C-alpha positions in Angstrom: 29.5 17.7 -0.1 29.8 14.5 1.5 32.2 11.2 0.2 30.2 8.4 1.3 33.1 5.7 0.2 30.1 3.1 0.7 29.1 4.1 4.1 25.9 4.1 5.1 26.3 7.0 7.5 28.9 9.8 7.5 29.4 12.6 9.5 31.2 15.8 9.1 31.2 19.4 10.5 28.2 18.5 12.7 26.1 17.4 10.3 25.5 13.5 9.3 24.2 11.8 6.1 22.3 8.4 5.9 22.8 6.8 2.5 21.0 3.9 1.6 17.3 5.0 3.0 14.0 4.1 1.7 11.4 6.0 1.0 8.2 5.4 2.9 5.4 7.2 0.7 4.5 4.7 -2.0 4.5 1.3 -3.1 7.9 2.0 -5.2 9.6 1.5 -1.7 12.7 3.7 -3.3 15.8 2.7 -1.5 18.4 4.8 -2.6 17.5 8.1 -0.8 19.8 10.0 1.3 19.3 12.3 4.2 21.2 14.9 5.7 20.5 15.1 9.2 21.5 18.1 11.9 20.8 18.1 15.2 18.1 14.9 15.2 16.1 16.5 12.4 16.1 16.2 8.8 17.1 18.9 6.8 18.0 17.9 3.3 16.8 14.9 1.4 18.4 13.6 -1.8 17.2 11.3 -4.8 13.6 11.0 -3.3 10.7 12.6 -5.6 8.5 16.2 -4.1 6.1 13.9 -2.3 8.7 11.3 -1.1 11.2 14.4 0.3 8.1 16.0 1.9 7.3 12.9 3.8 11.0 12.7 5.1 11.1 16.6 6.2 9.5 17.5 9.5 6.2 19.2 9.1 6.9 22.4 11.0 4.3 23.7 12.9 2.1 21.0 12.5 1.1 19.2 16.0 3.0 16.0 16.6 1.3 13.4 19.1 3.8 12.8 21.8 2.0 11.4 24.7 -1.3 9.2 24.8 -4.7 11.0 24.7 -7.7 9.7 26.3 -11.7 10.6 26.9 -14.5 8.3 28.2 -16.9 10.4 26.4 -16.7 11.9 22.9 -18.2 14.9 24.0 -15.4 15.7 26.5 -12.0 17.0 25.8 -8.8 15.0 25.4 -6.5 14.5 28.5 -3.0 13.3 28.6 -2.3 9.9 30.3 1.0 7.5 31.0 1.6 4.7 28.4 0.9 2.3 30.7 -2.6 3.7 31.7 -2.9 4.1 27.6 -2.0 0.2 27.1 -4.4 -0.6 29.6 -7.6 1.0 28.4 -6.7 -0.3 25.1 -6.4 -3.6 26.2 -9.8 -3.2 27.9 -11.7 -1.9 25.1 -10.4 -4.7 22.8 -11.1 -7.4 25.4 -14.6 -6.2 26.4 -16.0 -6.3 22.9 -17.5 -8.6 21.3 -16.6 -8.2 17.4 -13.4 -5.9 17.6 -12.1 -4.1 14.3 -8.2 -3.7 13.7 -7.8 -1.8 11.0 -5.1 0.0 8.7 -1.5 -1.4 8.7 -0.7 -0.4 5.0 1.8 2.7 5.9 3.3 0.7 9.0 6.1 -2.0 9.0 6.2 -5.8 8.6 7.0 -6.4 12.3 3.9 -3.9 13.5 1.5 -6.0 11.1 2.8 -9.4 13.0 1.9 -8.1 16.4 -1.5 -6.9 14.6 -2.0 -10.3 13.7 -1.6 -11.8 17.1 -3.8 -9.2 18.8 -6.8 -9.6 16.4 -6.5 -13.1 17.2 -6.5 -12.7 20.9 -9.3 -10.7 21.1 -11.4 -12.9 18.4 -11.2 -9.8 16.1 -11.2 -8.8 12.4 -8.2 -7.4 10.5 -8.2 -6.1 7.8 -6.6 -2.8 5.8 -6.6 -0.1 2.8 -6.5 -3.1 0.4 -10.1 -3.7 0.6 -11.2 -0.9 -1.5 -8.2 0.0 -3.6 -6.3 -3.4 -5.4 -8.7 -5.8 -3.0 -10.3 -6.9 -6.7 -6.4 -7.6 -8.3 -6.0 -10.4 -4.8 -9.2 -11.9 -5.7 -8.4 -11.9 -9.4 -4.9 -13.6 -8.3 -6.4 -16.0 -6.2 -8.5 -16.9 -9.0 -6.4 -17.5 -12.0 -2.5 -17.0 -11.0 -0.2 -14.3 -11.6 2.1 -13.9 -14.4 4.8 -11.6 -12.4 8.2 -10.7 -11.9 10.3 -8.1 -10.5 11.0 -4.4 -11.3 14.0 -5.1 -11.4 13.5 -7.6 -14.3 11.4 -4.8 -16.1 14.0 -2.5 -15.7 16.5 -4.5 -17.5 14.8 -6.3 -19.9 11.2 -4.7 -21.1 10.9 -3.2 -24.4 7.9 -2.4 -24.2 5.6 -1.0 -21.1 1.7 -0.7 -20.9 0.2 1.6 -18.2 -3.6 0.6 -18.0 -5.7 2.6 -15.9 -3.1 4.2 -13.8 -1.3 7.7 -14.1 2.3 7.1 -12.0 3.6 10.3 -12.9 1.1 11.9 -10.3 0.9 8.9 -8.2 4.2 7.0 -8.3 6.6 9.8 -9.7 9.6 7.4 -9.5 8.4 4.6 -11.2 9.2 5.4 -14.8 12.5 7.2 -14.1 13.6 4.4 -11.6 12.0 0.9 -12.6 10.5 1.4 -16.4 10.5 3.7 -19.0 13.4 5.8 -18.7 15.9 4.3 -16.4 18.7 2.4 -18.3 19.1 -1.5 -17.6 21.7 -4.0 -18.3 20.0 -5.3 -21.8 18.4 -1.4 -22.4 21.5 0.4 -22.0 19.8 3.2 -23.7 16.7 3.5 -21.8 13.8 5.6 -23.3 15.4 5.2 -26.9 14.6 1.0 -26.4 11.7 1.1 -24.7 7.9 1.8 -26.6 5.4 3.2 -24.1 1.7 2.6 -24.3 -0.9 4.0 -22.1 -4.5 2.6 -21.9 -6.7 5.5 -19.8 -9.9 7.4 -20.2 -8.0 10.6 -19.6 -5.3 12.4 -21.2 -3.1 12.0 -18.1 0.7 13.6 -17.6 1.3 9.7 -18.2 -0.3 9.7 -21.5 1.4 12.8 -22.5 4.6 10.9 -22.1 3.9 8.0 -24.3 3.9 6.8 -27.8 0.8 5.6 -28.2 -2.3 6.6 -26.1 -5.8 4.7 -26.1 -8.3 6.8 -25.0 -10.7 3.9 -24.3 -14.4 4.6 -23.1 -14.8 4.0 -19.1 -15.8 0.7 -18.2 -14.7 -1.0 -21.1 -11.7 -2.8 -19.9 -12.8 -6.4 -20.0 -14.0 -6.2 -23.2 -10.5 -4.8 -24.6 -8.7 -7.7 -22.5 -10.9 -10.0 -24.2 -10.4 -8.6 -27.7 -6.7 -8.3 -27.4 -6.7 -12.2 -26.6 -9.0 -12.8 -29.2 -6.2 -11.3 -31.7 -3.7 -12.6 -29.9 -5.0 -16.3 -30.5 -5.5 -15.4 -34.5 -9.5 -15.4 -34.0 -11.4 -12.9 -36.2 -12.7 -9.9 -34.9 -15.9 -8.2 -36.7 -16.6 -5.2 -34.6 -15.4 -2.2 -36.0 -14.7 -0.5 -32.6 -13.9 -1.8 -28.8 -14.2 0.1 -26.1 -14.8 3.3 -28.7 -11.2 2.4 -30.3 -10.9 1.1 -33.9 -10.0 -2.7 -34.2 -7.4 -1.6 -36.0 -5.4 0.1 -32.9 -6.1 -2.8 -31.0 -4.5 -5.1 -33.8 -1.8 -3.1 -33.8 -1.1 -3.0 -30.0 -1.6 -6.9 -30.4 1.2 -7.2 -33.0 3.2 -5.0 -30.9 2.6 -7.0 -27.8 3.6 -10.5 -29.9 7.0 -8.2 -31.4 8.3 -7.1 -27.9 11.0 -9.2 -26.6 9.5 -8.4 -23.1 6.6 -6.4 -21.8 5.6 -5.2 -18.8 1.5 -4.3 -18.1 1.3 -2.0 -14.8 -2.2 -1.4 -14.0 -4.2 0.9 -11.0 -7.3 1.5 -9.7 -8.6 3.0 -13.2 -9.0 -1.3 -13.6 -9.7 -2.4 -10.1 -12.8 0.0 -9.7 -14.0 -0.5 -13.3 -17.4 -2.0 -13.8 -16.4 -5.7 -14.1 -13.7 -5.2 -11.2 -12.1 -8.6 -10.4 -13.1 -9.8 -14.0 -11.3 -7.1 -15.8 -8.2 -7.9 -13.7 -8.4 -11.3 -14.0 -8.8 -10.7 -18.2 -5.7 -9.0 -17.8 -3.6 -11.3 -16.4 -5.0 -13.9 -18.7 -3.8 -11.7 -21.7 -0.2 -11.9 -19.8 -0.7 -15.7 -19.7 -1.8 -16.4 -23.3 1.6 -13.7 -24.2 3.6 -15.6 -22.2 3.5 -18.7 -24.9 4.6 -16.2 -27.4 7.1 -14.1 -25.7 8.0 -12.8 -21.8 5.6 -10.9 -20.5 4.7 -9.5 -16.9 2.2 -8.0 -14.9 1.3 -6.0 -11.9 -1.0 -3.6 -9.8 0.8 -0.3 -9.3 0.3 -0.6 -5.7 -0.3 2.8 -3.8 1.0 2.6 0.1 4.2 1.9 0.8 3.9 -1.2 2.6 0.3 -2.2 1.4 1.7 -5.4 -0.2 3.2 -6.1 3.3 -0.2 -6.2 4.9 -1.2 -9.0 2.1 2.1 -11.0 2.6 2.2 -10.8 6.5 -1.6 -12.0 6.8 -0.6 -14.8 3.8 1.8 -16.4 5.3 0.4 -16.2 9.0 -3.4 -17.3 8.5 -3.5 -18.1 5.1 -5.7 -15.4 3.6 -4.7 -11.4 2.3 -7.2 -9.4 3.9 -10.5 -9.1 5.9 -9.5 -11.9 8.0 -11.6 -12.7 11.4 -10.8 -14.6 14.3 -14.1 -14.6 16.1 -14.4 -18.7 16.4 -10.7 -18.9 17.2 -9.2 -19.8 13.9 -8.8 -17.6 10.5 -11.9 -17.1 8.4 -11.8 -15.3 5.2 -14.9 -13.9 3.4 -15.0 -10.8 1.2 -18.0 -8.8 2.1 -18.6 -10.6 5.4 -15.2 -9.4 7.1 -13.9 -6.1 5.4 -14.0 -3.3 7.3 -16.1 -1.1 5.6 -19.0 -3.5 5.2 -18.7 -4.7 9.0 -18.7 -1.0 10.0 -21.5 -0.3 7.5 -23.7 -3.2 8.8 -22.8 -1.9 12.8 -21.4 -5.0 13.2 -18.1 -4.0 14.8 -18.7 -2.5 18.5 -14.8 -1.3 19.0 -11.9 -0.3 16.5 -8.2 0.1 16.6 -6.9 2.1 13.7 -3.3 2.2 12.7 -1.6 4.1 9.9 -4.5 4.7 7.9 -7.3 7.4 7.8 -10.7 5.9 7.4 -12.6 9.0 9.1 -11.3 10.8 5.9 -12.1 7.8 3.2 -14.2 5.5 4.3 -18.1 5.8 3.2 -20.3 8.1 5.4 -22.3 5.6 7.0 -19.0 3.3 7.9 -17.5 6.8 9.7 -20.9 7.3 11.7 -20.7 4.6 13.4 -16.7 4.6 13.9 -18.1 7.8 15.7 -20.7 5.5 18.1 -18.1 3.1 19.1 -15.1 2.8 21.3 -12.3 4.2 19.3 -8.6 3.7 19.4 -6.2 5.6 16.9 -2.4 5.5 16.5 -1.1 8.2 14.5 1.7 10.7 14.1 -0.3 14.1 13.5 -4.3 14.9 14.1 -6.6 13.6 10.9 -10.6 13.1 10.7 -10.0 9.9 12.4 -8.1 10.7 15.8 -11.0 13.6 16.0 -13.4 10.5 16.1 -10.8 8.7 19.1 -11.4 7.9 22.6 -7.8 6.9 23.0 -5.2 8.1 20.5 -2.0 6.7 20.8 1.3 8.2 19.6 2.9 6.7 16.3 5.9 6.4 15.4 7.1 7.3 11.6 8.8 3.3 11.1 11.7 3.7 8.3 12.7 7.1 9.2 12.6 7.4 13.4 13.3 3.6 13.7 14.6 0.5 11.6 12.1 -2.0 10.1 11.0 -3.4 6.8 8.3 -3.6 4.2 7.3 -5.1 0.8 7.7 -3.8 -2.5 4.6 -3.6 -4.6 6.6 -6.6 -6.5 6.7 -8.5 -3.5 10.4 -8.1 -2.7 11.0 -7.2 1.1 12.9 -3.8 1.5 15.2 -2.8 4.9 14.1 0.2 6.4 17.1 2.2 7.7 16.3 4.4 11.0 17.5 8.1 10.3 16.6 10.4 13.3 15.5 9.4 16.8 11.5 9.5 17.7 10.5 12.7 19.1 10.6 12.4 23.5 7.7 10.8 24.3 7.1 8.2 21.9 7.4 4.5 22.1 11.0 3.2 19.5 8.8 2.0 16.8 4.8 0.8 16.2 5.9 -3.0 16.5 7.3 -2.0 19.9 3.9 -0.7 21.5 1.9 -3.0 19.8 4.0 -6.1 21.2 4.0 -4.6 24.8 -0.2 -3.9 24.3 -0.3 -7.7 23.2 1.7 -8.7 26.7 -1.1 -6.7 28.5 -4.1 -8.4 26.9 -2.4 -12.1 27.5 -2.0 -10.9 31.0 -5.6 -9.7 31.6 -6.8 -12.5 29.9 -5.0 -15.2 31.8 -6.8 -13.3 34.9 -10.2 -13.7 33.3 -9.8 -17.3 32.9 -8.3 -18.2 36.6 
């Protein structure tokens, strides 16, 4: 048993307890984690969910990359090389390419993303990430109609109506309900769940729906119509249809009344909405509903972001380039056009002739045509363990576990920057952080480009 007394690191009997750590699994970025460390290895994790705990604990028996690996041809076997050789080869690949793609970034730090943007600008490439095919429609909708948002702290302290639409936090964000929304005791909601009403709108009877006060099991692809119906009802318009989305209009009328009666309401939505038939239009309708409700009471809406720093990718790209993702530097300045400069599309059209992938596994998750082209071009893959993407690579660069093996920062799903505390040292042979080796690569590229222009 440890007595922390507000300390960050406490040592006793050869064990070390590091408190106030941040979970680097999902967009909740829970920063109340404590880790017990013995001989530079995390042995016990406190407060994290099951998946978060697994993320902290070492993968015993799993192969860990600790030295760069290279093969000139993808038919050859990998051979170890030095870091200087690896950075030199990576620089040559990116500089020689006419249209390099730098992809991923959602599971690494803000500092690494900053270096990635600089590197992309130097080589005249395109930078993109997983956000393209997850909450990309959410970003588009926010650009078009605005965003009636708030922090998770506001939800925790004030909300008496929680709506989860097209998402299942019990499986995807295990601590979201207990830490930020439904069950947590807030400043103005001391009794937690007793003072909150939980509504789930989802075509499936999910684990979250099982806990709800009301589960509205709408038909697939009917989200846009449902939001516009609610907007009409809230504005007092007559709705003559008997059912919308397979749900009786009386149910929608009751939900509209509950929304108007709430002192503070919160809508959270997931990929079930962003990937519905209307995509960004469905999200725009949801934001419009929230804005209408703000004329009556207090309401907010928020996408349930997946990876722990996927919101950080949008943030960093926005304040460095003015655009949230799919940013192209081929003309020496940033350009943005969804479908033209997004990773999946450029790979599918075979417009990319070299690729650097970091903190993502497109080899396992992209469409087949995109992955086939990845196998045909020079590929640099930065990762901690072997993945389908590293199997396609020419150069493997050992990654560092940001927020566990190095100090860093990220953005929570509500746009709040979070500090990531270092817990253990990275394995011997790895760089101190992903930002560190990226900064070194930027310096190598700058030197080579300078020599090229002489």
